C-alpha positions as a Markdown table, in Angstrom:
| # | Residue | x | y | z |
|---|---|---|---|---|
| 1 | Met | 109.2 | 108.5 | 166.8 |
| 2 | Lys | 111.4 | 107.6 | 163.8 |
| 3 | Val | 113.4 | 104.5 | 164.2 |
| 4 | Leu | 116.5 | 103.4 | 162.2 |
| 5 | Met | 117.7 | 99.8 | 162.8 |
| 6 | Gln | 120.7 | 98.0 | 161.5 |
| 7 | Gly | 119.6 | 95.0 | 159.3 |
| 8 | Asn | 120.5 | 91.3 | 159.8 |
| 9 | Met | 121.3 | 91.4 | 163.5 |
| 10 | Pro | 121.2 | 87.8 | 164.8 |
| 11 | Tyr | 119.9 | 88.6 | 168.4 |
| 12 | Pro | 116.6 | 87.5 | 169.9 |
| 13 | Ser | 115.8 | 91.0 | 171.1 |
| 14 | Val | 115.8 | 92.3 | 167.5 |
| 15 | Asn | 112.7 | 90.3 | 166.9 |
| 16 | Asn | 111.2 | 91.6 | 170.1 |
| 17 | Leu | 111.9 | 95.2 | 169.2 |
| 18 | Thr | 110.8 | 94.9 | 165.5 |
| 19 | Lys | 107.4 | 93.3 | 166.3 |
| 20 | Val | 106.5 | 95.8 | 169.0 |
| 21 | Ile | 107.8 | 99.0 | 167.6 |
| 22 | Ser | 106.3 | 98.3 | 164.1 |
| 23 | Arg | 102.9 | 98.6 | 165.8 |
| 24 | Leu | 103.6 | 102.3 | 166.1 |
| 25 | Gly | 104.5 | 102.7 | 162.4 |
| 26 | Pro | 107.1 | 101.8 | 159.8 |
| 27 | Met | 110.8 | 101.4 | 160.8 |
| 28 | Ala | 113.7 | 102.1 | 158.5 |
| 29 | Val | 116.4 | 99.4 | 158.1 |
| 30 | Ile | 119.9 | 100.0 | 157.0 |
| 31 | Gln | 121.5 | 97.0 | 155.3 |
| 32 | Asp | 124.8 | 98.7 | 154.3 |
| 33 | Ile | 126.2 | 99.9 | 157.6 |
| 34 | Ser | 129.0 | 101.7 | 155.9 |
| 35 | Gln | 126.3 | 104.2 | 154.8 |
| 36 | Ile | 125.3 | 105.0 | 158.4 |
| 37 | Ala | 126.3 | 108.6 | 158.3 |
| 38 | Lys | 124.2 | 109.2 | 155.2 |
| 39 | Ala | 121.3 | 107.3 | 156.6 |
| 40 | Leu | 121.3 | 109.4 | 159.8 |
| 41 | Asn | 121.4 | 112.7 | 158.0 |
| 42 | Asp | 118.8 | 111.7 | 155.4 |
| 43 | Tyr | 116.3 | 109.9 | 157.7 |
| 44 | Lys | 116.9 | 111.9 | 160.9 |
| 45 | Pro | 115.8 | 109.2 | 163.4 |
| 46 | Asp | 114.9 | 109.7 | 167.0 |
| 47 | Leu | 116.1 | 106.2 | 167.9 |
| 48 | Leu | 118.9 | 104.1 | 166.5 |
| 49 | Ile | 119.2 | 100.4 | 167.1 |
| 50 | Ile | 122.7 | 99.1 | 166.2 |
| 51 | Glu | 125.6 | 96.8 | 167.1 |
| 52 | Glu | 128.1 | 98.4 | 169.5 |
| 53 | Lys | 131.0 | 97.9 | 167.1 |
| 54 | Tyr | 129.4 | 100.4 | 164.6 |
| 55 | Ile | 129.0 | 103.2 | 167.0 |
| 56 | Asp | 131.9 | 105.4 | 165.8 |
| 57 | Gly | 132.8 | 109.1 | 166.2 |
| 58 | Val | 130.4 | 110.0 | 163.4 |
| 59 | Val | 127.4 | 108.3 | 165.1 |
| 60 | Gln | 128.3 | 109.8 | 168.5 |
| 61 | Ala | 128.6 | 113.3 | 167.0 |
| 62 | Tyr | 125.2 | 112.9 | 165.4 |
| 63 | Arg | 123.8 | 111.6 | 168.7 |
| 64 | His | 125.0 | 114.6 | 170.7 |
| 65 | Asn | 124.0 | 117.2 | 168.1 |
| 66 | Asn | 120.5 | 115.8 | 167.5 |
| 67 | Lys | 119.4 | 114.2 | 170.8 |
| 68 | Leu | 119.5 | 110.8 | 169.2 |
| 69 | Lys | 118.7 | 107.8 | 171.5 |
| 70 | Ile | 120.7 | 104.6 | 170.9 |
| 71 | Ile | 120.0 | 101.0 | 171.8 |
| 72 | Cys | 123.0 | 98.9 | 171.1 |
| 73 | Phe | 123.9 | 95.2 | 171.2 |
| 74 | Gly | 127.2 | 94.4 | 172.7 |
| 75 | Ala | 129.2 | 92.9 | 175.6 |
| 76 | Ala | 128.3 | 93.9 | 179.2 |
| 77 | Ser | 131.8 | 95.2 | 179.6 |
| 78 | Ile | 131.6 | 98.0 | 177.0 |
| 79 | Asp | 131.6 | 101.7 | 177.9 |
| 80 | Gln | 128.2 | 102.4 | 179.3 |
| 81 | Asn | 128.3 | 105.9 | 177.9 |
| 82 | Lys | 128.4 | 104.6 | 174.4 |
| 83 | Ala | 124.6 | 104.1 | 174.2 |
| 84 | Asp | 121.5 | 104.9 | 176.2 |
| 85 | Ile | 120.6 | 101.2 | 176.5 |
| 86 | Ile | 123.1 | 98.3 | 176.1 |
| 87 | Ile | 121.6 | 94.8 | 175.5 |
| 88 | Asp | 124.2 | 92.2 | 176.6 |
| 89 | Thr | 124.3 | 89.8 | 173.7 |
| 90 | Ala | 125.5 | 87.0 | 176.0 |
| 91 | Met | 122.4 | 87.2 | 178.1 |
| 92 | Asp | 119.9 | 88.0 | 175.3 |
| 93 | Ile | 116.9 | 85.6 | 175.2 |
| 94 | Pro | 113.6 | 85.7 | 173.2 |
| 95 | Lys | 110.7 | 87.1 | 175.1 |
| 96 | Ala | 107.2 | 85.6 | 174.7 |
| 97 | Ser | 105.4 | 87.2 | 171.7 |
| 98 | Ile | 102.2 | 88.2 | 173.5 |
| 99 | Glu | 100.5 | 89.0 | 170.2 |
| 100 | Val | 100.3 | 85.2 | 169.6 |
| 101 | Ala | 97.5 | 85.2 | 172.1 |
| 102 | Glu | 95.4 | 87.0 | 169.5 |
| 103 | Phe | 95.2 | 83.8 | 167.5 |
| 104 | Arg | 93.7 | 81.8 | 170.4 |
| 105 | Glu | 90.5 | 80.1 | 169.5 |
| 106 | Asp | 88.0 | 77.9 | 171.3 |
| 107 | Ala | 88.5 | 74.4 | 170.1 |
| 108 | Asn | 88.3 | 70.8 | 171.2 |
| 109 | Lys | 91.9 | 70.3 | 172.4 |
| 110 | Leu | 92.7 | 66.6 | 171.9 |
| 111 | Asp | 96.0 | 66.2 | 170.0 |
| 112 | Val | 99.5 | 65.7 | 171.2 |
| 113 | Ser | 101.7 | 67.6 | 168.7 |
| 114 | Val | 105.5 | 67.4 | 168.2 |
| 115 | Phe | 107.4 | 70.2 | 166.6 |
| 116 | Cys | 110.9 | 69.2 | 165.4 |
| 117 | Asp | 113.0 | 71.8 | 163.7 |
| 118 | Asn | 116.5 | 70.4 | 164.1 |
| 119 | Gln | 118.0 | 67.2 | 162.9 |
| 120 | Glu | 119.6 | 66.5 | 166.3 |
| 121 | His | 116.1 | 66.0 | 167.7 |
| 122 | Ala | 115.0 | 63.6 | 165.0 |
| 123 | Phe | 115.7 | 60.5 | 167.1 |
| 124 | Leu | 113.5 | 61.6 | 169.9 |
| 125 | Thr | 110.7 | 62.6 | 167.5 |
| 126 | Gln | 111.0 | 59.3 | 165.7 |
| 127 | Phe | 110.7 | 57.5 | 169.0 |
| 128 | Leu | 107.5 | 59.5 | 169.9 |
| 129 | Cys | 106.0 | 58.7 | 166.5 |
| 130 | Asn | 106.8 | 55.0 | 166.9 |
| 131 | Asn | 105.5 | 54.6 | 170.4 |
| 132 | Tyr | 102.8 | 57.3 | 171.1 |
| 133 | Asn | 99.7 | 58.7 | 169.5 |
| 134 | Val | 101.2 | 61.9 | 168.4 |
| 135 | Lys | 101.3 | 64.2 | 165.3 |
| 136 | Ala | 104.7 | 65.4 | 164.2 |
| 137 | Tyr | 105.5 | 68.6 | 162.3 |
| 138 | Gly | 108.5 | 70.5 | 161.1 |
| 139 | Pro | 111.3 | 70.7 | 158.4 |
| 140 | Val | 113.0 | 67.5 | 159.7 |
| 141 | Lys | 111.5 | 64.5 | 157.8 |
| 142 | Ile | 110.4 | 61.7 | 160.1 |
| 143 | His | 109.8 | 58.2 | 158.7 |
| 144 | Ser | 106.3 | 57.7 | 160.1 |
| 145 | Pro | 102.7 | 58.1 | 159.0 |
| 146 | Arg | 102.4 | 60.3 | 162.1 |
| 147 | Tyr | 104.7 | 62.9 | 160.5 |
| 148 | Leu | 102.6 | 65.5 | 158.7 |
| 149 | Gly | 105.2 | 67.7 | 157.1 |
| 150 | Gln | 106.5 | 71.2 | 157.3 |
| 151 | Ile | 104.1 | 74.0 | 158.4 |
| 152 | Ser | 103.9 | 77.8 | 158.4 |
| 153 | Asp | 103.6 | 80.0 | 161.5 |
| 154 | Met | 99.8 | 80.3 | 161.0 |
| 155 | Asp | 99.5 | 76.5 | 160.6 |
| 156 | Thr | 101.4 | 76.2 | 163.9 |
| 157 | Phe | 98.9 | 78.4 | 165.7 |
| 158 | Glu | 96.0 | 76.5 | 164.3 |
| 159 | Ile | 97.6 | 73.2 | 165.4 |
| 160 | Leu | 98.3 | 74.4 | 168.9 |
| 161 | Asn | 94.7 | 75.6 | 169.2 |
| 162 | Lys | 93.7 | 72.0 | 168.7 |
| 163 | Ser | 96.4 | 70.4 | 170.8 |
| 164 | Lys | 96.1 | 69.5 | 174.5 |
| 165 | Val | 99.9 | 68.9 | 174.7 |
| 166 | Ser | 102.9 | 70.0 | 172.6 |
| 167 | Ile | 106.4 | 68.4 | 172.6 |
| 168 | Val | 108.8 | 71.2 | 171.8 |
| 169 | Phe | 112.5 | 71.6 | 171.3 |
| 170 | Asn | 112.9 | 75.4 | 171.5 |
| 171 | Val | 111.7 | 78.2 | 173.8 |
| 172 | Val | 109.6 | 80.0 | 171.2 |
| 173 | Asp | 107.4 | 77.0 | 170.6 |
| 174 | Ala | 107.0 | 76.5 | 174.3 |
| 175 | Gln | 106.0 | 80.2 | 174.8 |
| 176 | Asn | 103.5 | 80.0 | 171.9 |
| 177 | Ser | 102.0 | 76.8 | 173.3 |
| 178 | Ile | 101.4 | 78.5 | 176.6 |
| 179 | Leu | 99.8 | 81.6 | 175.0 |
| 180 | Leu | 97.5 | 79.3 | 173.1 |
| 181 | Asp | 96.4 | 77.3 | 176.1 |
| 182 | Thr | 98.5 | 74.2 | 175.2 |
| 183 | Tyr | 100.6 | 72.4 | 177.8 |
| 184 | Pro | 104.3 | 72.3 | 176.6 |
| 185 | Val | 106.7 | 69.5 | 177.4 |
| 186 | Ser | 110.0 | 71.1 | 176.6 |
| 187 | Tyr | 113.5 | 69.9 | 175.8 |
| 188 | Cys | 115.4 | 72.0 | 178.3 |
| 189 | Lys | 118.2 | 71.6 | 180.9 |
| 190 | Asp | 116.6 | 74.2 | 183.2 |
| 191 | Lys | 113.5 | 73.6 | 185.3 |
| 192 | Leu | 110.4 | 75.3 | 184.1 |
| 193 | Ile | 106.9 | 75.6 | 185.4 |
| 194 | Thr | 105.8 | 72.9 | 183.0 |
| 195 | Lys | 107.4 | 69.5 | 182.4 |
| 196 | Thr | 110.9 | 69.3 | 180.8 |
| 197 | Phe | 113.1 | 66.5 | 179.5 |
| 198 | Thr | 116.8 | 66.2 | 178.4 |
| 199 | Asn | 117.0 | 62.7 | 177.0 |
| 200 | Leu | 115.0 | 59.6 | 176.1 |
| 201 | Thr | 114.6 | 58.4 | 179.7 |
| 202 | Ser | 113.2 | 61.7 | 181.0 |
| 203 | Leu | 111.0 | 62.1 | 177.8 |
| 204 | Ile | 109.4 | 58.7 | 178.5 |
| 205 | Glu | 108.8 | 59.7 | 182.1 |
| 206 | Cys | 107.1 | 62.9 | 181.0 |
| 207 | Met | 105.0 | 61.2 | 178.4 |
| 208 | Asp | 103.9 | 58.4 | 180.8 |
| 209 | Ser | 103.0 | 61.0 | 183.5 |
| 210 | Leu | 100.8 | 62.9 | 181.1 |
| 211 | Phe | 98.3 | 60.1 | 181.1 |
| 212 | Thr | 98.2 | 59.1 | 184.8 |
| 213 | Glu | 95.1 | 59.6 | 186.8 |
| 214 | Gly | 94.6 | 63.0 | 188.4 |
| 215 | Val | 97.3 | 64.8 | 186.4 |
| 216 | Thr | 94.9 | 67.0 | 184.5 |
| 217 | Asp | 94.4 | 69.5 | 187.3 |
| 218 | Gln | 98.1 | 69.8 | 188.0 |
| 219 | Met | 98.8 | 70.5 | 184.3 |
| 220 | Ser | 96.0 | 73.1 | 184.2 |
| 221 | Asn | 97.5 | 74.9 | 187.3 |
| 222 | Gln | 101.0 | 74.8 | 185.8 |
| 223 | Leu | 99.7 | 76.2 | 182.5 |
| 224 | Asn | 97.9 | 79.0 | 184.2 |
| 225 | Gln | 101.0 | 79.9 | 186.2 |
| 226 | Ala | 103.0 | 80.1 | 183.1 |
| 227 | Lys | 100.4 | 82.2 | 181.3 |
| 228 | Asp | 100.3 | 84.7 | 184.3 |
| 229 | Tyr | 104.1 | 84.9 | 184.1 |
| 230 | Tyr | 104.1 | 85.8 | 180.4 |
| 231 | Lys | 101.4 | 88.4 | 180.9 |
| 232 | Ser | 103.9 | 90.4 | 183.0 |
| 233 | Asp | 107.1 | 89.4 | 181.1 |
| 234 | Asn | 106.8 | 89.4 | 177.3 |
| 235 | Asn | 108.0 | 91.3 | 174.3 |
| 236 | Phe | 105.6 | 94.2 | 174.9 |
| 237 | Thr | 106.5 | 94.8 | 178.5 |
| 238 | Tyr | 110.2 | 94.4 | 177.6 |
| 239 | Val | 110.0 | 97.1 | 174.9 |
| 240 | Ile | 107.7 | 99.4 | 176.9 |
| 241 | Lys | 110.3 | 99.5 | 179.7 |
| 242 | Met | 113.0 | 100.5 | 177.3 |
| 243 | Leu | 111.0 | 103.2 | 175.7 |
| 244 | Gln | 110.0 | 104.5 | 179.1 |
| 245 | Gln | 113.7 | 104.7 | 180.0 |
| 246 | Leu | 114.4 | 106.6 | 176.8 |
| 247 | Gly | 111.6 | 109.1 | 177.5 |
| 248 | Phe | 109.3 | 108.2 | 174.6 |
| 249 | Asn | 106.2 | 108.7 | 176.7 |
| 250 | Lys | 103.7 | 109.1 | 173.8 |
| 251 | Glu | 104.8 | 105.8 | 172.3 |
| 252 | Val | 104.7 | 104.1 | 175.7 |
| 253 | Ser | 101.0 | 105.2 | 176.1 |
| 254 | Gln | 100.1 | 103.9 | 172.7 |
| 255 | Leu | 101.8 | 100.5 | 173.3 |
| 256 | Asn | 100.1 | 100.2 | 176.7 |
| 257 | Glu | 96.7 | 100.6 | 175.1 |
| 258 | Ile | 97.5 | 98.0 | 172.5 |
| 259 | Phe | 98.9 | 95.6 | 175.2 |
| 260 | Lys | 95.7 | 96.0 | 177.3 |
| 261 | Glu | 93.6 | 94.8 | 174.3 |
| 262 | Met | 95.8 | 91.7 | 173.9 |
| 263 | Ile | 95.6 | 90.4 | 177.5 |
């Protein structure tokens, strides 16, 4: 299966598709979308991943003449015949990257780690550093000896492996925490399986509840529920379902074998 993808698309599912499909082999990326006709004729892809606004008459003609499959990003209201699969950009969310579980290690999990990647969350992170025994990381500098600087993805996985609890401000950090057996306390307006907060008051309630007697079993049960959920709903299952729908049966079998080894 040869895949051609439009470059620099800002949607969460782009990362899902890229990480999973690249397990099957290299993907071609077109940065200058004005050259789409030349790219199609030169590369001869089986699957094109592109924004809906660039599916013009030339793309459609190539599609029908060469049995090209198209996954496109656009609004739910667009013509459903324009592509084989339409990803509604208004509803697109990141799926858990199940391959993160490959970095799981047996370790003595003692730390409470805070991951702050946005200036608007600096106040809450500063409060945690001032009042709790935490270790803070991220690009936003916190004025505290508990702030340990900016870290790489690999550093994050190593830190999570040693953390009992993570305080996180985005869904990806929460997902990665769960896949590495770390209990996330998430900044989120929606209710999740694990604890969430939306302001300083609810953050304090979460932090204080973590250290009350008898809470360990509850946290462990919630963490296991969340892990079970991500085993059935993740980037691999998401992409496998799309490729099944498109009829790429050989590639589906290959990805299923890889997925089985991960879980």
